[in-house]
VOKOLTI-802465 format. One record per residue: residue in three letters; x, y, z of N, C-alpha, C in turn. Coordinates in steps of 0.05 Angstrom, whole numbers, plus 5000, padded with zeros to 4 digits. Example, Ala and Ser with C-alpha at 12.3 -4.5 7.8 and 13.67 -1.06 7.14 Angstrom:
// residues 2
["Ala"; [5264; 4886; 5156]; [5246; 4910; 5156]; [5264; 4934; 5156]]
["Ser"; [5257; 4955; 5142]; [5273; 4979; 5143]; [5258; 5001; 5157]]
//
This chain:
// residues 297
["Met"; [5013; 4984; 5002]; [5003; 5005; 5003]; [5020; 5026; 4998]]
["Ile"; [5034; 5025; 5013]; [5060; 5053; 5013]; [5069; 5060; 4989]]
["Leu"; [5081; 5041; 4971]; [5084; 5041; 4940]; [5060; 5050; 4932]]
["Ala"; [5039; 5041; 4931]; [5010; 5050; 4917]; [5006; 5091; 4926]]
["Tyr"; [5013; 5088; 4953]; [5011; 5116; 4958]; [5036; 5137; 4941]]
["Ala"; [5064; 5125; 4939]; [5082; 5140; 4937]; [5070; 5144; 4907]]
["Gln"; [5058; 5125; 4895]; [5063; 5125; 4857]; [5033; 5151; 4855]]
["Leu"; [5019; 5153; 4871]; [4992; 5176; 4870]; [5005; 5199; 4867]]
["Ala"; [5024; 5202; 4898]; [5033; 5228; 4908]; [5049; 5238; 4881]]
["Ala"; [5076; 5214; 4872]; [5086; 5232; 4855]; [5077; 5238; 4835]]
["Ser"; [5045; 5222; 4813]; [5036; 5232; 4793]; [5031; 5264; 4806]]
["Met"; [5014; 5264; 4823]; [4994; 5285; 4829]; [5028; 5311; 4831]]
["Met"; [5046; 5310; 4838]; [5072; 5328; 4840]; [5075; 5336; 4812]]
["Leu"; [5073; 5315; 4798]; [5079; 5328; 4774]; [5065; 5348; 4754]]
["Val"; [5040; 5335; 4756]; [5013; 5346; 4748]; [5015; 5383; 4769]]
["Gly"; [5029; 5378; 4788]; [5024; 5405; 4802]; [5045; 5421; 4788]]
["Ala"; [5064; 5401; 4786]; [5091; 5422; 4774]; [5085; 5444; 4748]]
["Asn"; [5068; 5418; 4734]; [5058; 5428; 4708]; [5040; 5455; 4707]]
["Val"; [5030; 5461; 4730]; [5006; 5484; 4727]; [5031; 5503; 4718]]
["Ala"; [5056; 5510; 4736]; [5079; 5525; 4720]; [5080; 5534; 4697]]
["Val"; [5078; 5510; 4683]; [5092; 5504; 4663]; [5065; 5505; 4646]]
["Ala"; [5046; 5504; 4649]; [5015; 5509; 4628]; [5013; 5543; 4630]]
["Lys"; [5019; 5555; 4655]; [5024; 5584; 4654]; [5040; 5592; 4637]]
["Leu"; [5066; 5583; 4624]; [5084; 5596; 4612]; [5077; 5585; 4587]]
["Leu"; [5067; 5563; 4575]; [5055; 5560; 4552]; [5033; 5570; 4538]]
["Ser"; [5014; 5575; 4558]; [4984; 5590; 4555]; [4992; 5623; 4541]]
["Glu"; [5015; 5636; 4555]; [5020; 5657; 4549]; [5033; 5657; 4517]]
["Ala"; [5042; 5640; 4512]; [5053; 5634; 4483]; [5042; 5630; 4464]]
["Leu"; [5024; 5606; 4471]; [5000; 5590; 4446]; [4970; 5580; 4450]]
["Pro"; [4964; 5584; 4433]; [4934; 5584; 4431]; [4926; 5546; 4455]]
["Ile"; [4911; 5559; 4472]; [4900; 5535; 4484]; [4901; 5504; 4473]]
["Ala"; [4879; 5502; 4460]; [4866; 5484; 4444]; [4896; 5474; 4430]]
["Leu"; [4919; 5485; 4422]; [4936; 5477; 4400]; [4961; 5462; 4428]]
["Ile"; [4961; 5475; 4455]; [4974; 5468; 4460]; [4957; 5436; 4480]]
["Ala"; [4939; 5437; 4484]; [4931; 5410; 4486]; [4933; 5386; 4472]]
["His"; [4925; 5398; 4449]; [4923; 5376; 4423]; [4955; 5361; 4416]]
["Leu"; [4975; 5378; 4420]; [4999; 5371; 4410]; [5014; 5355; 4435]]
["Arg"; [5008; 5362; 4463]; [5018; 5344; 4476]; [5006; 5321; 4476]]
["Cys"; [4973; 5313; 4467]; [4972; 5291; 4468]; [4978; 5268; 4451]]
["Val"; [4988; 5286; 4423]; [5001; 5271; 4398]; [5023; 5264; 4413]]
["Ile"; [5041; 5285; 4420]; [5062; 5276; 4429]; [5064; 5251; 4453]]
["Ala"; [5046; 5251; 4470]; [5043; 5229; 4489]; [5032; 5211; 4464]]
["Phe"; [5012; 5212; 4447]; [5012; 5192; 4429]; [5042; 5160; 4422]]
["Leu"; [5051; 5183; 4409]; [5071; 5177; 4395]; [5088; 5160; 4414]]
["Val"; [5098; 5172; 4438]; [5117; 5161; 4454]; [5101; 5129; 4463]]
["Leu"; [5076; 5124; 4472]; [5063; 5109; 4481]; [5053; 5081; 4468]]
["Leu"; [5048; 5096; 4448]; [5049; 5072; 4418]; [5076; 5054; 4410]]
["Pro"; [5100; 5055; 4418]; [5114; 5029; 4418]; [5114; 5010; 4437]]
["Leu"; [5111; 5032; 4467]; [5117; 5021; 4487]; [5089; 5003; 4493]]
["Ala"; [5062; 5006; 4480]; [5047; 4999; 4480]; [5046; 4964; 4469]]
["Ala"; [5064; 4962; 4444]; [5060; 4953; 4425]; [5077; 4929; 4430]]
["Ala"; [5099; 4940; 4446]; [5133; 4919; 4456]; [5116; 4906; 4486]]
["Leu"; [5094; 4918; 4500]; [5097; 4905; 4525]; [5069; 4899; 4540]]
["Glu"; [5046; 4898; 4517]; [5026; 4894; 4526]; [5017; 4880; 4492]]
["Gly"; [5025; 4895; 4474]; [5012; 4881; 4447]; [4983; 4904; 4434]]
["Leu"; [4984; 4912; 4415]; [4968; 4935; 4403]; [4940; 4917; 4393]]
["Arg"; [4924; 4924; 4411]; [4895; 4913; 4415]; [4875; 4926; 4418]]
["Leu"; [4850; 4920; 4406]; [4828; 4938; 4405]; [4812; 4939; 4435]]
["Pro"; [4803; 4949; 4450]; [4796; 4943; 4477]; [4759; 4933; 4473]]
["Pro"; [4754; 4923; 4491]; [4718; 4910; 4478]; [4712; 4945; 4492]]
["Pro"; [4689; 4940; 4467]; [4673; 4963; 4463]; [4662; 4976; 4487]]
["Arg"; [4657; 4964; 4513]; [4650; 4985; 4531]; [4667; 5009; 4547]]
["Leu"; [4697; 4982; 4545]; [4714; 4994; 4559]; [4729; 5019; 4545]]
["Leu"; [4733; 5014; 4505]; [4732; 5040; 4486]; [4714; 5058; 4493]]
["Ala"; [4691; 5062; 4500]; [4676; 5080; 4504]; [4680; 5089; 4534]]
["Asn"; [4689; 5077; 4553]; [4700; 5089; 4583]; [4723; 5114; 4579]]
["Leu"; [4737; 5096; 4554]; [4766; 5116; 4559]; [4757; 5137; 4540]]
["Phe"; [4743; 5130; 4523]; [4725; 5164; 4506]; [4726; 5188; 4527]]
["Trp"; [4704; 5176; 4539]; [4697; 5193; 4566]; [4714; 5210; 4578]]
["Gln"; [4739; 5188; 4581]; [4753; 5194; 4605]; [4774; 5222; 4586]]
["Ala"; [4782; 5216; 4566]; [4795; 5231; 4543]; [4781; 5261; 4544]]
["Val"; [4750; 5261; 4544]; [4734; 5280; 4535]; [4738; 5294; 4564]]
["Phe"; [4735; 5291; 4591]; [4730; 5298; 4611]; [4761; 5306; 4621]]
["Gly"; [4775; 5283; 4619]; [4807; 5292; 4633]; [4818; 5302; 4621]]
["Thr"; [4823; 5307; 4599]; [4837; 5319; 4575]; [4825; 5340; 4569]]
["Ala"; [4803; 5343; 4557]; [4794; 5362; 4535]; [4783; 5386; 4557]]
["Leu"; [4761; 5379; 4578]; [4750; 5398; 4602]; [4775; 5406; 4615]]
["Tyr"; [4788; 5385; 4624]; [4807; 5401; 4647]; [4824; 5416; 4636]]
["Asn"; [4841; 5409; 4603]; [4858; 5434; 4597]; [4842; 5457; 4590]]
["Ala"; [4819; 5458; 4586]; [4807; 5481; 4574]; [4799; 5493; 4603]]
["Gly"; [4803; 5476; 4614]; [4789; 5500; 4644]; [4814; 5514; 4661]]
["Leu"; [4832; 5489; 4656]; [4862; 5503; 4666]; [4878; 5522; 4653]]
["Leu"; [4877; 5519; 4627]; [4895; 5527; 4616]; [4884; 5564; 4617]]
["Ala"; [4854; 5560; 4608]; [4835; 5587; 4598]; [4840; 5596; 4628]]
["Gly"; [4840; 5592; 4657]; [4838; 5602; 4672]; [4867; 5614; 4683]]
["Leu"; [4892; 5597; 4683]; [4916; 5610; 4683]; [4913; 5635; 4662]]
["Arg"; [4909; 5641; 4645]; [4908; 5665; 4643]; [4900; 5693; 4654]]
["Phe"; [4872; 5682; 4663]; [4865; 5704; 4683]; [4883; 5700; 4709]]
["Thr"; [4895; 5681; 4722]; [4906; 5682; 4747]; [4923; 5674; 4740]]
["Ser"; [4934; 5668; 4774]; [4962; 5661; 4779]; [4975; 5638; 4782]]
["Ala"; [4992; 5626; 4779]; [5001; 5592; 4776]; [4995; 5594; 4806]]
["Leu"; [4996; 5600; 4828]; [5004; 5598; 4854]; [4970; 5597; 4859]]
["Glu"; [4954; 5605; 4856]; [4923; 5603; 4871]; [4912; 5588; 4848]]
["Gly"; [4914; 5584; 4822]; [4899; 5558; 4803]; [4906; 5545; 4812]]
["Gly"; [4942; 5532; 4826]; [4936; 5506; 4832]; [4924; 5499; 4863]]
["Leu"; [4927; 5526; 4876]; [4905; 5520; 4896]; [4875; 5524; 4895]]
["Val"; [4869; 5526; 4873]; [4843; 5529; 4874]; [4829; 5488; 4860]]
["Leu"; [4855; 5485; 4856]; [4858; 5446; 4845]; [4853; 5434; 4871]]
["Ala"; [4856; 5434; 4896]; [4851; 5428; 4928]; [4826; 5421; 4922]]
["Ser"; [4805; 5437; 4916]; [4777; 5413; 4914]; [4772; 5394; 4902]]
["Leu"; [4786; 5392; 4888]; [4789; 5364; 4872]; [4781; 5337; 4891]]
["Pro"; [4796; 5337; 4920]; [4792; 5310; 4931]; [4760; 5313; 4950]]
["Ala"; [4746; 5331; 4947]; [4722; 5337; 4957]; [4707; 5327; 4940]]
["Val"; [4706; 5336; 4916]; [4694; 5333; 4882]; [4693; 5306; 4888]]
["Val"; [4722; 5290; 4877]; [4719; 5260; 4877]; [4716; 5243; 4906]]
["Ala"; [4710; 5249; 4923]; [4709; 5239; 4947]; [4675; 5239; 4944]]
["Leu"; [4655; 5257; 4942]; [4642; 5257; 4938]; [4621; 5247; 4911]]
["Gly"; [4639; 5241; 4888]; [4627; 5223; 4866]; [4635; 5196; 4872]]
["Ser"; [4658; 5184; 4884]; [4658; 5158; 4889]; [4639; 5151; 4908]]
["Phe"; [4627; 5166; 4925]; [4602; 5152; 4948]; [4584; 5150; 4925]]
["Leu"; [4570; 5174; 4915]; [4546; 5172; 4895]; [4542; 5157; 4871]]
["Trp"; [4569; 5164; 4858]; [4572; 5146; 4842]; [4572; 5112; 4842]]
["Leu"; [4601; 5104; 4848]; [4614; 5084; 4848]; [4607; 5073; 4875]]
["Arg"; [4588; 5079; 4897]; [4575; 5067; 4916]; [4603; 5057; 4937]]
["Glu"; [4622; 5072; 4929]; [4643; 5066; 4954]; [4637; 5078; 4987]]
["Arg"; [4646; 5055; 5006]; [4641; 5062; 5032]; [4660; 5085; 5040]]
["Leu"; [4656; 5110; 5052]; [4684; 5123; 5056]; [4686; 5126; 5084]]
["Met"; [4702; 5130; 5096]; [4719; 5129; 5125]; [4709; 5152; 5130]]
["Pro"; [4699; 5170; 5158]; [4690; 5183; 5171]; [4722; 5212; 5160]]
["Arg"; [4746; 5203; 5165]; [4765; 5218; 5159]; [4770; 5221; 5129]]
["Gln"; [4765; 5206; 5117]; [4761; 5214; 5096]; [4746; 5237; 5085]]
["Trp"; [4725; 5238; 5096]; [4703; 5255; 5091]; [4717; 5288; 5098]]
["Leu"; [4725; 5279; 5125]; [4740; 5306; 5140]; [4769; 5310; 5123]]
["Ala"; [4765; 5295; 5118]; [4806; 5294; 5096]; [4796; 5314; 5071]]
["Ala"; [4777; 5304; 5056]; [4766; 5325; 5039]; [4757; 5349; 5040]]
["Gly"; [4734; 5349; 5059]; [4721; 5381; 5069]; [4744; 5396; 5080]]
["Leu"; [4764; 5387; 5087]; [4786; 5413; 5090]; [4805; 5412; 5067]]
["Ala"; [4806; 5401; 5049]; [4818; 5415; 5022]; [4802; 5436; 5012]]
["Gly"; [4768; 5418; 5004]; [4749; 5438; 4995]; [4750; 5469; 5018]]
["Leu"; [4745; 5467; 5043]; [4750; 5492; 5055]; [4773; 5512; 5057]]
["Ala"; [4789; 5497; 5038]; [4819; 5523; 5032]; [4811; 5525; 5007]]
["Met"; [4806; 5520; 4985]; [4795; 5529; 4957]; [4769; 5548; 4965]]
["Ala"; [4753; 5545; 4978]; [4731; 5566; 4985]; [4741; 5587; 5001]]
["Ala"; [4763; 5581; 5020]; [4766; 5614; 5033]; [4785; 5628; 5014]]
["Leu"; [4796; 5616; 4991]; [4819; 5633; 4973]; [4795; 5648; 4963]]
["Thr"; [4781; 5630; 4952]; [4755; 5645; 4922]; [4739; 5666; 4936]]
["Leu"; [4733; 5660; 4964]; [4717; 5690; 4982]; [4741; 5714; 4985]]
["Ala"; [4761; 5704; 4993]; [4781; 5727; 4993]; [4788; 5735; 4967]]
["Arg"; [4788; 5727; 4949]; [4790; 5743; 4923]; [4783; 5753; 4914]]
["Leu"; [4754; 5746; 4919]; [4724; 5760; 4912]; [4721; 5785; 4932]]
["Arg"; [4732; 5784; 4946]; [4733; 5808; 4970]; [4758; 5826; 4967]]
["Gly"; [4774; 5820; 4954]; [4792; 5832; 4949]; [4810; 5840; 4967]]
["Glu"; [4812; 5814; 4987]; [4830; 5810; 5011]; [4857; 5807; 5007]]
["Glu"; [4864; 5792; 4988]; [4889; 5782; 4983]; [4908; 5793; 4958]]
["Ala"; [4918; 5811; 4961]; [4938; 5814; 4943]; [4950; 5797; 4925]]
["Gly"; [4956; 5804; 4900]; [4973; 5794; 4878]; [4958; 5784; 4853]]
["Ala"; [4964; 5764; 4843]; [4960; 5767; 4806]; [4934; 5744; 4806]]
["Gly"; [4918; 5744; 4820]; [4898; 5725; 4820]; [4876; 5740; 4812]]
["Ser"; [4860; 5722; 4808]; [4833; 5729; 4790]; [4810; 5712; 4801]]
["Ala"; [4785; 5715; 4804]; [4764; 5700; 4817]; [4746; 5690; 4790]]
["Ile"; [4747; 5703; 4768]; [4735; 5689; 4750]; [4763; 5667; 4742]]
["Gly"; [4783; 5682; 4733]; [4807; 5659; 4732]; [4807; 5621; 4750]]
["Asn"; [4806; 5636; 4779]; [4799; 5614; 4797]; [4768; 5600; 4786]]
["Leu"; [4754; 5605; 4776]; [4727; 5593; 4771]; [4722; 5581; 4748]]
["Leu"; [4745; 5590; 4723]; [4750; 5570; 4706]; [4766; 5551; 4716]]
["Val"; [4793; 5553; 4731]; [4806; 5528; 4738]; [4785; 5507; 4756]]
["Phe"; [4761; 5506; 4767]; [4755; 5494; 4781]; [4726; 5482; 4762]]
["Ala"; [4715; 5490; 4733]; [4706; 5484; 4717]; [4727; 5453; 4711]]
["Gly"; [4753; 5462; 4711]; [4771; 5439; 4698]; [4774; 5411; 4717]]
["Val"; [4769; 5419; 4748]; [4772; 5407; 4769]; [4742; 5387; 4762]]
["Ile"; [4726; 5397; 4758]; [4698; 5383; 4757]; [4706; 5355; 4725]]
["Gly"; [4721; 5361; 4717]; [4733; 5348; 4685]; [4750; 5327; 4699]]
["Glu"; [4766; 5330; 4715]; [4790; 5313; 4726]; [4771; 5303; 4754]]
["Ala"; [4754; 5299; 4760]; [4739; 5286; 4783]; [4723; 5263; 4761]]
["Val"; [4705; 5275; 4745]; [4702; 5252; 4723]; [4721; 5230; 4717]]
["Tyr"; [4740; 5252; 4708]; [4764; 5217; 4688]; [4774; 5210; 4718]]
["Val"; [4778; 5217; 4746]; [4786; 5198; 4759]; [4773; 5179; 4770]]
["Leu"; [4740; 5184; 4771]; [4722; 5161; 4781]; [4716; 5141; 4750]]
["Leu"; [4725; 5154; 4729]; [4719; 5135; 4717]; [4746; 5121; 4710]]
["Ala"; [4767; 5131; 4708]; [4790; 5110; 4707]; [4786; 5088; 4737]]
["Lys"; [4779; 5097; 4756]; [4772; 5076; 4774]; [4756; 5056; 4760]]
["Arg"; [4732; 5064; 4758]; [4714; 5037; 4749]; [4725; 5022; 4731]]
["Met"; [4750; 5027; 4713]; [4758; 5006; 4695]; [4781; 4999; 4694]]
["Ala"; [4800; 5006; 4732]; [4824; 5008; 4735]; [4830; 4963; 4732]]
["Gly"; [4851; 4966; 4731]; [4856; 4928; 4722]; [4840; 4908; 4695]]
["Arg"; [4825; 4929; 4686]; [4818; 4907; 4671]; [4825; 4918; 4645]]
["Val"; [4838; 4929; 4636]; [4853; 4937; 4611]; [4880; 4948; 4611]]
["Gly"; [4901; 4936; 4596]; [4929; 4946; 4608]; [4936; 4977; 4603]]
["Ile"; [4955; 4982; 4624]; [4963; 5008; 4638]; [4973; 5019; 4609]]
["Phe"; [4989; 5013; 4587]; [4996; 5031; 4565]; [4978; 5032; 4553]]
["Thr"; [4965; 5001; 4552]; [4948; 5005; 4528]; [4919; 5033; 4529]]
["Ala"; [4908; 5026; 4558]; [4896; 5054; 4572]; [4902; 5079; 4557]]
["Ser"; [4931; 5079; 4561]; [4932; 5105; 4566]; [4946; 5117; 4530]]
["Leu"; [4948; 5093; 4516]; [4948; 5103; 4487]; [4928; 5112; 4478]]
["Trp"; [4899; 5097; 4484]; [4868; 5098; 4469]; [4861; 5134; 4474]]
["Met"; [4876; 5126; 4505]; [4856; 5160; 4520]; [4867; 5172; 4506]]
["Gln"; [4895; 5190; 4505]; [4913; 5199; 4489]; [4908; 5201; 4457]]
["Gly"; [4901; 5179; 4439]; [4892; 5183; 4414]; [4862; 5201; 4416]]
["Phe"; [4841; 5190; 4436]; [4813; 5203; 4429]; [4818; 5231; 4441]]
["Ser"; [4838; 5236; 4457]; [4837; 5264; 4465]; [4852; 5280; 4439]]
["Ala"; [4869; 5269; 4424]; [4883; 5292; 4399]; [4861; 5283; 4384]]
["Leu"; [4844; 5267; 4381]; [4819; 5283; 4356]; [4796; 5288; 4367]]
["Val"; [4790; 5290; 4389]; [4768; 5311; 4401]; [4777; 5336; 4394]]
["Leu"; [4808; 5337; 4409]; [4812; 5366; 4409]; [4823; 5387; 4382]]
["Phe"; [4824; 5362; 4363]; [4833; 5375; 4337]; [4824; 5392; 4327]]
["Pro"; [4796; 5395; 4322]; [4785; 5410; 4313]; [4786; 5440; 4320]]
["Phe"; [4790; 5438; 4347]; [4790; 5467; 4363]; [4819; 5480; 4360]]
["Ala"; [4838; 5464; 4353]; [4861; 5468; 4352]; [4874; 5469; 4321]]
["Leu"; [4852; 5475; 4300]; [4859; 5478; 4280]; [4854; 5505; 4265]]
["Pro"; [4849; 5514; 4277]; [4856; 5547; 4278]; [4878; 5562; 4279]]
["Gly"; [4896; 5548; 4306]; [4916; 5559; 4319]; [4936; 5555; 4309]]
["Phe"; [4938; 5531; 4289]; [4962; 5516; 4282]; [4976; 5531; 4268]]
["Gly"; [4976; 5559; 4259]; [5001; 5580; 4251]; [5018; 5590; 4273]]
["Ala"; [5003; 5590; 4295]; [5023; 5601; 4320]; [5044; 5580; 4326]]
["Ala"; [5040; 5550; 4324]; [5059; 5523; 4326]; [5089; 5532; 4311]]
["Ala"; [5096; 5561; 4299]; [5115; 5572; 4294]; [5138; 5580; 4319]]
["Ala"; [5125; 5583; 4337]; [5135; 5602; 4359]; [5154; 5573; 4369]]
["Leu"; [5147; 5544; 4369]; [5169; 5526; 4378]; [5179; 5525; 4372]]
["Ala"; [5193; 5537; 4350]; [5226; 5544; 4327]; [5233; 5560; 4360]]
["Glu"; [5231; 5563; 4381]; [5246; 5573; 4403]; [5250; 5552; 4415]]
["Pro"; [5282; 5547; 4420]; [5278; 5521; 4445]; [5260; 5523; 4471]]
["Arg"; [5270; 5537; 4482]; [5257; 5545; 4505]; [5228; 5528; 4508]]
["Leu"; [5216; 5543; 4489]; [5178; 5535; 4486]; [5179; 5506; 4482]]
["Ala"; [5191; 5495; 4458]; [5194; 5472; 4456]; [5203; 5452; 4471]]
["Ala"; [5223; 5458; 4491]; [5228; 5435; 4519]; [5198; 5445; 4537]]
["Leu"; [5197; 5466; 4539]; [5172; 5459; 4558]; [5147; 5446; 4552]]
["Leu"; [5142; 5444; 4521]; [5128; 5434; 4509]; [5123; 5392; 4514]]
["Leu"; [5153; 5388; 4508]; [5157; 5370; 4509]; [5160; 5360; 4542]]
["Phe"; [5168; 5377; 4552]; [5164; 5368; 4578]; [5133; 5363; 4591]]
["His"; [5124; 5385; 4588]; [5089; 5388; 4593]; [5076; 5357; 4588]]
["Ala"; [5081; 5346; 4556]; [5072; 5317; 4548]; [5089; 5296; 4558]]
["Leu"; [5105; 5294; 4561]; [5121; 5269; 4573]; [5121; 5268; 4607]]
["Thr"; [5109; 5285; 4617]; [5109; 5282; 4644]; [5078; 5281; 4652]]
["Ala"; [5060; 5301; 4641]; [5031; 5305; 4650]; [5014; 5284; 4628]]
["Ser"; [5026; 5275; 4596]; [5003; 5257; 4593]; [5022; 5230; 4593]]
["Val"; [5041; 5223; 4602]; [5052; 5193; 4603]; [5062; 5187; 4629]]
["Leu"; [5080; 5199; 4648]; [5097; 5189; 4666]; [5068; 5190; 4690]]
["Cys"; [5053; 5217; 4686]; [5033; 5213; 4709]; [5008; 5200; 4708]]
["Leu"; [4996; 5197; 4680]; [4980; 5178; 4671]; [4989; 5145; 4689]]
["Leu"; [5014; 5129; 4676]; [5021; 5110; 4686]; [5021; 5111; 4716]]
["Leu"; [5030; 5131; 4732]; [5036; 5134; 4757]; [5001; 5122; 4772]]
["Trp"; [4991; 5142; 4766]; [4969; 5147; 4774]; [4948; 5117; 4771]]
["Tyr"; [4951; 5100; 4739]; [4936; 5077; 4747]; [4949; 5056; 4758]]
["His"; [4973; 5057; 4772]; [4987; 5040; 4782]; [4985; 5039; 4809]]
["Gly"; [4972; 5066; 4818]; [4973; 5065; 4844]; [4936; 5063; 4852]]
["Leu"; [4924; 5072; 4832]; [4887; 5066; 4836]; [4880; 5045; 4832]]
["Ala"; [4898; 5024; 4823]; [4892; 5001; 4824]; [4897; 4987; 4846]]
["Arg"; [4902; 4994; 4879]; [4908; 4978; 4896]; [4893; 5007; 4917]]
["Val"; [4884; 5032; 4906]; [4873; 5047; 4922]; [4838; 5059; 4921]]
["Pro"; [4815; 5052; 4935]; [4798; 5071; 4940]; [4800; 5090; 4928]]
["Ala"; [4773; 5108; 4902]; [4783; 5123; 4893]; [4771; 5145; 4915]]
["Gly"; [4762; 5142; 4932]; [4755; 5167; 4958]; [4779; 5167; 4969]]
["Thr"; [4813; 5152; 4978]; [4825; 5158; 4983]; [4844; 5172; 4965]]
["Ala"; [4849; 5156; 4939]; [4863; 5168; 4924]; [4860; 5192; 4911]]
["Gly"; [4829; 5205; 4913]; [4830; 5234; 4915]; [4842; 5255; 4926]]
["Val"; [4845; 5244; 4951]; [4852; 5261; 4973]; [4883; 5273; 4964]]
["Phe"; [4897; 5244; 4950]; [4921; 5247; 4945]; [4937; 5269; 4921]]
["Thr"; [4911; 5281; 4913]; [4915; 5308; 4889]; [4909; 5328; 4912]]
["Ala"; [4920; 5333; 4937]; [4925; 5352; 4953]; [4949; 5359; 4943]]
["Phe"; [4970; 5336; 4940]; [4992; 5339; 4932]; [5000; 5366; 4900]]
["Leu"; [4975; 5363; 4885]; [4976; 5383; 4867]; [4979; 5410; 4874]]
["Pro"; [4960; 5415; 4885]; [4969; 5446; 4885]; [4987; 5452; 4912]]
["Ala"; [4997; 5434; 4930]; [5023; 5448; 4942]; [5054; 5440; 4923]]
["Thr"; [5048; 5429; 4908]; [5072; 5428; 4889]; [5068; 5449; 4868]]
["Ala"; [5050; 5452; 4854]; [5042; 5480; 4843]; [5046; 5514; 4857]]
["Ala"; [5040; 5509; 4878]; [5045; 5533; 4897]; [5078; 5534; 4896]]
["Leu"; [5093; 5516; 4909]; [5124; 5518; 4913]; [5138; 5522; 4884]]
["Val"; [5121; 5512; 4860]; [5141; 5516; 4833]; [5139; 5546; 4823]]
["Ala"; [5112; 5551; 4832]; [5099; 5586; 4830]; [5119; 5611; 4840]]
["Val"; [5119; 5596; 4867]; [5137; 5621; 4876]; [5161; 5615; 4869]]
["Ala"; [5186; 5590; 4872]; [5207; 5584; 4867]; [5217; 5603; 4846]]
["Phe"; [5204; 5593; 4813]; [5218; 5590; 4783]; [5193; 5615; 4772]]
["Leu"; [5174; 5615; 4783]; [5157; 5646; 4765]; [5158; 5676; 4780]]
["Gly"; [5166; 5665; 4810]; [5169; 5690; 4829]; [5141; 5702; 4838]]
["Glu"; [5118; 5684; 4839]; [5092; 5689; 4845]; [5096; 5698; 4872]]
["Ala"; [5081; 5720; 4887]; [5079; 5725; 4914]; [5061; 5709; 4931]]
["Phe"; [5075; 5694; 4958]; [5059; 5681; 4972]; [5053; 5693; 4994]]
["Gly"; [5024; 5690; 4999]; [5010; 5705; 5019]; [4997; 5691; 5038]]
["Ala"; [4992; 5698; 5071]; [4988; 5689; 5088]; [4961; 5662; 5081]]
["Leu"; [4945; 5668; 5069]; [4921; 5660; 5067]; [4934; 5634; 5045]]
["His"; [4950; 5648; 5023]; [4961; 5622; 5005]; [4974; 5596; 5030]]
["Gly"; [4996; 5607; 5044]; [5001; 5591; 5071]; [4985; 5573; 5089]]
["Leu"; [4964; 5588; 5092]; [4950; 5565; 5103]; [4929; 5547; 5092]]
["Gly"; [4929; 5555; 5064]; [4910; 5539; 5052]; [4939; 5514; 5042]]
["Leu"; [4956; 5519; 5039]; [4972; 5495; 5041]; [4977; 5485; 5069]]
["Ala"; [4975; 5484; 5086]; [4972; 5477; 5114]; [4955; 5458; 5113]]
["Val"; [4929; 5463; 5107]; [4905; 5455; 5117]; [4908; 5422; 5090]]
["Met"; [4924; 5431; 5063]; [4909; 5413; 5042]; [4933; 5390; 5059]]
["Leu"; [4951; 5387; 5063]; [4979; 5374; 5071]; [4959; 5366; 5088]]
["Ala"; [4953; 5368; 5108]; [4935; 5364; 5137]; [4916; 5341; 5122]]
["Ser"; [4904; 5349; 5108]; [4883; 5328; 5094]; [4900; 5301; 5087]]
["Val"; [4918; 5303; 5070]; [4937; 5278; 5065]; [4946; 5263; 5081]]
["Leu"; [4953; 5268; 5101]; [4961; 5255; 5125]; [4937; 5244; 5145]]
["Leu"; [4911; 5259; 5138]; [4893; 5245; 5155]; [4877; 5219; 5137]]
["Ala"; [4884; 5221; 5108]; [4867; 5202; 5090]; [4890; 5180; 5090]]
["Ser"; [4913; 5180; 5090]; [4933; 5160; 5084]; [4948; 5155; 5112]]
["Trp"; [4940; 5163; 5133]; [4959; 5148; 5153]; [4951; 5116; 5154]]
["Pro"; [4974; 5107; 5169]; [4963; 5074; 5166]; [4938; 5066; 5184]]
["Arg"; [4930; 5044; 5181]; [4911; 5045; 5208]; [4927; 5025; 5224]]
["Arg"; [4919; 5023; 5251]; [4941; 5005; 5273]; [4942; 4984; 5269]]
["Ala"; [4956; 4973; 5256]; [4961; 4935; 5256]; [4944; 4924; 5272]]
["Thr"; [4928; 4895; 5267]; [4920; 4885; 5287]; [4938; 4864; 5293]]
["Gln"; [4936; 4861; 5331]; [4963; 4843; 5341]; [4944; 4816; 5327]]
["Pro"; [4970; 4794; 5327]; [4966; 4773; 5330]; [4962; 4761; 5353]]
["Arg"; [4943; 4740; 5347]; [4935; 4721; 5368]; [4950; 4700; 5376]]
["Ser"; [4959; 4692; 5405]; [4975; 4684; 5411]; [4960; 4648; 5423]]
["Gly"; [4979; 4636; 5411]; [4973; 4612; 5420]; [4970; 4590; 5397]]
//
């Protein structure tokens, strides 16, 4: 179980680091183009891996449909909300808004997957959601200085809804199709869904002649669309969706650290409080249960 926790945490930390990368990319390229190219790169990387390790095969129709909807919600909607929101708000606040994801996933796993959640899991998800609510309320009232935006934060929250649906869909099919095969089909579907939206902005791809921008896109694609997916699928196969959802608190924590360290964004007292609450929610959800003592005799 410890390995599964580590895989989930590492996946979300990489996604969190990509919030700052996505902000830099969104300032230079059209949103749909970024998401489409990211999926194309990921598909080309996953194709030989899936062929070598699992063999290229068509999943059953029901699972194929599940992968399609994962692409629609987890790639198209998530990226549209995140990248559009980051044009208005800071990477720091955008990352913190994503702290609402555990609460949304926990509620979805209870209502949709019928998973029985422990009281501490509800409390952990509630703490993460409370941190996001406090941040948004302070922004709406103008109480926190910085480069954030209430509109941008709400757009990022729309991406949260898409990502939560993706998490629940992934849990529903975990272990029923190979990890590389699932990732391959999902990225392929994502590229197809995003293509008509990306087409008008293809001329802007000339900006990728700049090595720094091209390197950012490559890093974004290989980590957010390949490595993160593989780590998440491995961990999710052994952890209930409600518990796995709380590990997404690593996402805003990492996003905040990267935004401050590399983008030079201001870190206020409210941001610090939000991070503390989110880390507490992760510890609360993942702290191991007391081991049962073996009976003597």
